[in-house]
C-alpha positions, 0 to 999 in steps of 0.5 A: 285254687282250693276252698279257703273258708266259707267266704273263700275263692270258690264262691268268688269263682262262681261269682266270676263265672256268673258275671260273664254269663250275664253279659251275653244277655245284656249285649243284644239289648245294648246292641238293639238299643244302639241300633235303635238310637242310630236309626233314630239319629239317621232318621232325624238327620234325614228329616232335617235334610229333607225339611230344607229340601221340601222347603226350598221346593215349596219356595221354588213352586211358590215363586213362579205362582207369585210371579204369575199372579203379580204378572196377571195383576200387572198386565191389566194395570199396564194396559189401563195405563197405556189407555190412559196415557195420551199419545205424544205428538211430534212438535209442529215445524213452523212453516217459516223459520223465525228469528227474533232480533234484539229490537223485538222484530221477527225476521221471517226466513224465505220471505226476502226483504220482509221484516215483521214486528213481533205481535203486540202483547196481550197486556197492551195498555190503552195508550199503546192500543190508541197509538197503534190504531192511529198509526195503522190508520195513518199508514193506510191513508198513505196506501189508499189516498184515493179511498172513497165510497165504492157506490156510484151516486150523484145525490143523497137519494141515489146513495141511500137507495144504492146502500140499501141494495148493497146488502148481500151483494157486491158494490160492483153489482149494485153499480151495474144495476142502479143506472137502469133504476135511476134512469126510470125512477130518478126521484123518491116520488117516482120510485114511490109510485113505481110498479113493484113487478117492474122494479123487481125485474130491474133489481133481480141481478142484486139478489133478494130482489123482492125484499129489496124492491119492498124496501126501496119503494117503502123508503121512497114513500117514507121520504115523500110522506115524512120528509118532503121527498128529501133525505134527512141529515140526522141519524135518528131520522135516517134509522126510522126509514125502511131498510135503513140501519146505522151502517147505511145511515153513517154511509149517507151522513159521512159521504152525502152530508160530510158528517162523521160516522163509522161504517161497520160492515163485514170487512170492518168487523173482521179487520178491527178484530184481527188488529185487536182493536176490540173483541166485540162482535155486535156492530153497535158495540164495535162502532162504540169501541173503535170510535173511542180510539179516534177523533170524531173527525177521522171516522169517515175516512177511517171507515174507507181505509179499513174497508178498502184494505179488507177488500184488497189485501186483508181478505177473509179466507186468505189474507195477503200478509206478505204484501201487507203494508201494515204487517209490522203493526198487525197481531194477526200476521201469519194467518195468511200467505207470508211469501211476498210473491205468492201474496201479491197474486192475491191482491184485488182491484187496483192493487192487483191491476184489476178494474175497481167497483165503480163505473164512474170512479173519482178522478183521484182513483183514475190518476192512481192507476185505478180502472173503472168497472165494466157495465152490466153484461160487459164482463 
């Protein structure tokens, strides 16, 4: 262990001694650095752990906010959609169950012994329309073989006056009124010279008696002054008379002179539109459209058949469909009562067992079971 030279062991020993002396100074620094490094690592780890947590929390907070926002936006949209969306109606149940057979007929349940043809298609050809219209007229001719004008008259003058008076009233009321009028004023000359107040009193039951008095007196004067007291037998002459239009003229021509004409009254207009013979509403256009479907020789009787059917069965408000003889040919079947028993209760005049409109009806009408109307004041 002694000195062995200038570069010997003591110096080495000193060096060895100083080395361990420096270690304690370096250790605290290292420890401090290590601690700082560890702290930084922990802090970083904590930050890394905290970051997802905060992110998740932010996402969780944002999610309800977004939901709430979307819900708020959706609510008005749903309300608007609910307002726009129309309410669904339950499908209507038909009053009577219908079964369509292979031959195109429609059997209506709860209507015994009644089979009704399906409605003619809207695309019905002209030829098919003519055939159907003429068949309806033939069927009605069998139902009303005694059809006639329902105004009592003995000559053309009485018929033209009675027809003028029938406006806005029934033929029955006219028939109950004209006997007294013609008893006092039997000719055009007599009526032309009549006191208007006296005529008004006679015509009062027919309604609009002042206007009608003016018409029949003016009509009588025109007959005396222009036609020698005779009723003309030409359409162009008749329509020039006071109170006379095409309807009245055709009544006179067809029933007083035997010249064919179509009488377009309210019943005729209603029925030809129901049957889809025409969709016209103007009487002159209806006359032309229907006249084109039939031979001219059929026009007068056709008018009687249609008008009689309208007064007895095919009423304006409540047609008796279940008692209608032409139901298989009618496009409007079902607009009225289809039950046969109920429909029969709706029939009028001789079809319902009631008196007719004429006080003096033709014998054929009486032979068919018709009853004359009672005179004015008798019921």
